[in-house]
C-alpha positions, 0 to 999 in steps of 0.5 A: 470689626462690627459696623458701629465700632468701625464708624466710631473708630473712623470718626475718632481717627479723623477727629475733625468734623465740618458742620454744614447748614446749607443747600445740597449743592453748597453742602457738596461743594463744602464737602469737596473742599474739606476732602481736598484738605484732608477733612473726611467727616461732615455733619449735615444739620437737620435745622434746614429743610433740605438736610435729607437731600444734602445727606443723600447727595454726600453719601452718593457722590462722596462715599469716602466722606463720613456723612453724619446727621446733626440736630436729630430730635426724634426717632423718625428723623434718625431712621431716615438719616440712617437710611440715607447714609448717616454714619453718626447721629448727633442730637442737642439733647439725649433721647431714649427713642433716638438711642434705641433706633441707633442701636437697632441699626448699629449706628453711633449716637452722640447726644448733647449732655451738660451734666454728669447725670445726663452723661451717665444716662446716655452712656448706659443707653449706648451712646458712642460719644457724648456731645458737648454743645457749645464747646464752652458749655461745661466751662471750656477745656478746663471743665472738660478735663475735670469731667473726664477725670472720674470718667476717663473712658468717656468718648467726647465730641466737641461741637461749637466754640472750636477754632484754629487757635484753640483746637489743640486745647480741646485735644489736650482736654481729651476730645475724641472728635471736634466739630468746626462751623465757620472755619470749614464753611465759606470760600472753597480755598479758605476751607481747604487751607483751614482743613490742612492747618487743622490736620497739621495741628492734629498730626503734630499733637499725635507726634508729641504724645508718642 
């Protein structure tokens, strides 16, 4: 399988992603707690100055974790993140330049889109996922379902607004990946417990769909 396709499949199969905005040491601790609970994808947000170091640390010390770079606003940052091990580039808005860098390095790109025009523009540029941020930006799960009706093949990544309580609702709406902030940060024991609960929800959902 081609590299880009392999990353997309991994992320879709895992479905659950932690979002971290912290120091490299704390990011590693959170990632380890997530792994213990079966969550193997993590977004390192570039809203903090140490994001590149955190991404490198995760990639080097936890190779089993799918390390992703979030809040990537420009092509230069995208390239640095990819060279530091990022398997997915996430942006709050679509950027043609970032899309081109991701395509060049064959790494998936997930830009934030909140309209059909933005969505179709991003898909034409090769976006692997359409990021909905926050999760309620399109009117919640009901609107997500509505949007996916005319574009059922739209690959959807939900970021923000997802909780233990509504995770299944986002799965029912067609989310290919769902990101969690507060549920998968904080105390290590809490993180691991919530990670296990989320994976149980995902497993039960997939069993019910058979």
